[in-house]
N, C-alpha and C positions, 0 to 999 in steps of 0.2 A: 372431534378428535383429529380426522383426516385433515381437516383446514389447518389445524395448528401443527400437524406433522409437516404439510407443505410449506408452512411459513417459517420454519427452522433451517437455519443454513449454517455450515461451519465452511467458511471461505480461506482457501490457501492462497495466500499472495506471495507472488516470486520476482524478485529483482535480478534477472539473470546477468550473471558475471562469469568471466574466465578465471578470475582470481579470488573473487570474494562474491558469494551468492547471497543475496538477503533473503530471508522468508518469514512470514508472518501467518499467524492463525487468529482468525476472528470468528465469535458465534454471534449469530443474530437471530432473533426471534421476532418475526413481525418486523416492526420498525426498530427495535430494539437492538443494541450492538454491545459486544463486550470483547476485550483483548483476552485471549487465552495464552499466546505466547509469541514471541518473534526473537530472532536471532540472526547470525550470520555464519554460513559456512566458508572457511577459509581453506583454500587449497593452493594457495601461492606457492607452498614449499613442495608441491608435487612436480615433478619433472615431466614436462611434455604435456601438450595440448589435450590429447586423447586420454591419458591416464586422469586428467582432471575432469574431463566431462564424463568419465566413466565413475569417478567418485562422486561426482553431483547426481548423477542417475540413481545410483544405488541409495544415496543418502535420502533422496527426494522420495524413493520407494519406501523407505523406513519411516520417513515422516508421514507419509500417507497411511501407512500400516497402522502407525501410533496415534494418529490423530483422526483418521477417519474423515477426511473434507468431503463436503458434498460437491465442490466445484474448486476450481483453480483459475486465479486471475493472474495475468501474467502482462508485463510490459512488453509491447513490440512496436515495430515501425521505428528501431532505433537507426540514427543517422550520425555518421561521424565523418570528419573529413578524411581520416585514415580508412581506407578501404579494407586493409587488414583486419584493423580492430573490429570494424563493423561485421566482417564476415565470422570473426571469433565470437562475438555477441550473438550472431544469429545461430552459432552451433550451440551455443548455450541455452538459448531460447528453445531450440527444437528437442535438445535433451530433456528439458523440463516439461515440455509439451507431451514427448514420448513417454516419460516416466509417469505423468497423469493418464494418460490414455491406456497405459497398460494395466492400470488398475480401474479403469472404467471411470475415471473421474472427468466430467465435462469441463472445456476449457473456454474462458473468455480472455479476449486480448484487448488491451487498451493503449493509446498512444501515450508518450510521455506529458505532451500537452494536455491531452484530456484528464488525465490524472491529477496534474497540477491544476488546473480549472475546477475539478470536481472538489479539491481539498481546500484551495485558497481563493478561487475565483480569480486567478491571474496565471495564465498559462506560462509564464516566464518567471516564477517565483523560484528562488533558490531551495536547494536541498534543506538547508538550515530552516527557511521559513515554512517549508512543509512539515517538518519534524515538529516544530514550535506549535503549529495548529493541530497537529494530531495528539501532542501531549495536553493540550487544552480540552480538545473535544472528548479524549477517551479517559482523561484524568489520570494519566500515567505520572506517577511520583519520579522526581528528578533521579533517585537511585535506580530506577528501573530502566531508564532511559540509555540506549546502548552508545557505546563509544563510535562505533562504525555507522554511517548513514545508510548503509546499504540494508540495514534492518528496518528503518523507518520507511525507506523507499518501497520495501516489500509490503510493510504495513499501509502505506499510502495506496498501494495499488488493491489490497483487499478492501481499504475502506472505499475506494472509488467504487468498486463492485457493488458494495453494499449501498451506496448512494444511488446507484441505480435502481434499486428496491424502495427508497424514500427515506426522509430524514427521520431522526428519532422523535417517538412520541413525545418523550419527555420535554422535547423543546416546542410543544405545541403544535406539531405537524407542520413545522415551516415548509413552503414549496419552493423556497429558492434561500441562496447564501445571504443575501441582504437582510431577509427577514430573520433567518438563523442568528446571524451575527448580532443583530440588535437585541434579540430575546436573551442571547448570551451576555449581554452588556459589554461587548467586545468593539462597538463601533465609537468614532467620534461624530458627534450629530453635526458638528460644524463643517463636516465635508460631505460632498455628494458624489453619487455614483457608488455602485456595488464595489467596483474595484478599487476605489480610493478609501471606502470604508473599511475593507478587508484588510488592505495594506495598513492603515492604521492600527488595526487588531495585531497585525503580525509584527508592526515595529514595537507594540508593547511588550509582546512575548520576548522579543529581543533585548529590549531594556530590562525585563524582570529577570533575566539569566546572568546579567552582568553584575 
């Protein structure tokens, strides 16, 4: 019983932003994962940076109280050519971390490149490619996919944390993304290399949405 409890996690993924903040909740048990909820908090109509941050802080506290996550996974090490933009994002990151710590929720940080690598096998994937891969991996119907990619970015962060725990048992315990993609029937066998195969899978996702 104790082992079962230790293997259960509810991951809160946060894509920090100053105008739109993506959030997602994933449930995991052992190596199995399921989507609970994901959405975007829109604060762009609130005047002033600090009132927006305040709204995000209290909103996240409410999310934590409602869903009781066991951990928070957040994107960090954001780099932007505009120093002012980077500073604002760092503020949003700090607010999200503070909200989690105020509720005794442990925090895990992942860089944008690590998140993309975890989801697609390519650290330079587009947001659309990441969203497409997540939709296939989690079997999310089209009507449930959000219009704003901030939500799928948050989901990617949560799923990245899940992948640190292991790939789904239902996929035969695949130890890497090449094996995982092959077992999902998502690769073109004429291509070689894990990145090439995964990009082919992503291309098929893109074509299917047209």
